[in-house]
C-alpha positions in Angstrom: 34.7 4.5 -11.3 33.4 1.9 -8.9 32.4 4.6 -6.4 30.6 6.6 -9.1 28.7 3.5 -10.2 27.6 2.8 -6.6 26.6 6.4 -6.2 24.5 6.3 -9.4 22.9 3.1 -8.1 22.1 4.8 -4.8 20.5 7.7 -6.7 18.5 5.3 -8.7 17.3 3.7 -5.5 16.3 7.1 -4.1 14.4 7.8 -7.3 12.5 4.5 -7.1 11.7 5.1 -3.4 10.3 8.6 -4.3 8.2 7.1 -7.0 6.9 4.4 -4.6 6.0 7.1 -2.0 4.2 9.0 -4.7 2.2 5.8 -5.4 1.4 5.3 -1.8 -0.2 8.8 -1.6 -2.7 8.0 -4.5 -6.1 6.5 -3.6 -5.0 3.1 -4.7 -1.9 3.3 -2.6 -3.8 4.3 0.5 -6.3 1.5 -0.1 -3.4 -1.0 -0.3 -2.0 0.3 3.0 -5.4 0.1 4.6 -5.9 -3.4 3.4 -2.5 -4.6 4.8 -3.0 -2.9 8.1 -6.6 -4.2 8.5 -5.4 -7.7 7.6 -2.9 -7.5 10.4 -5.5 -6.3 12.8 -7.9 -9.1 11.9 -5.2 -11.7 12.2 -4.2 -10.3 15.6 -7.9 -10.5 16.7 -7.8 -14.2 16.1 -9.4 -14.6 12.7 -8.3 -17.4 10.4 -6.0 -16.4 7.6 -8.6 -16.7 4.9 -11.2 -14.9 6.9 -8.8 -12.0 7.7 -7.9 -11.7 4.0 -11.5 -11.6 2.9 -12.5 -9.1 5.6 -9.5 -6.9 4.9 -10.2 -6.9 1.2 -13.9 -6.1 1.8 -13.0 -3.2 4.1 -10.4 -1.9 1.6 -12.8 -2.1 -1.3 -15.5 -0.3 0.7 -13.0 2.4 1.6 -11.9 2.8 -2.0 -15.5 3.0 -3.3 -16.4 5.5 -0.6 -13.4 7.7 -1.3 -13.8 7.7 -5.0 -17.5 8.2 -5.2 -18.5 10.3 -8.3 -19.9 13.7 -7.5 -23.0 14.9 -9.5 
């Protein structure tokens, strides 16, 4: 029974990982990934922590607004 319980927990983990990967492919998920990567890039370029966070957030917001522009 213990092996079956661990196997069910493993399957639950796989299901959660699949849900998380589905989230990352949405526009919000790609924006979050872009924000985290650009924060790291700004931090490596020598920006302060707060400056890097503001610049990364601004860049991510710009990407999100550009990608989800309404079409008329």
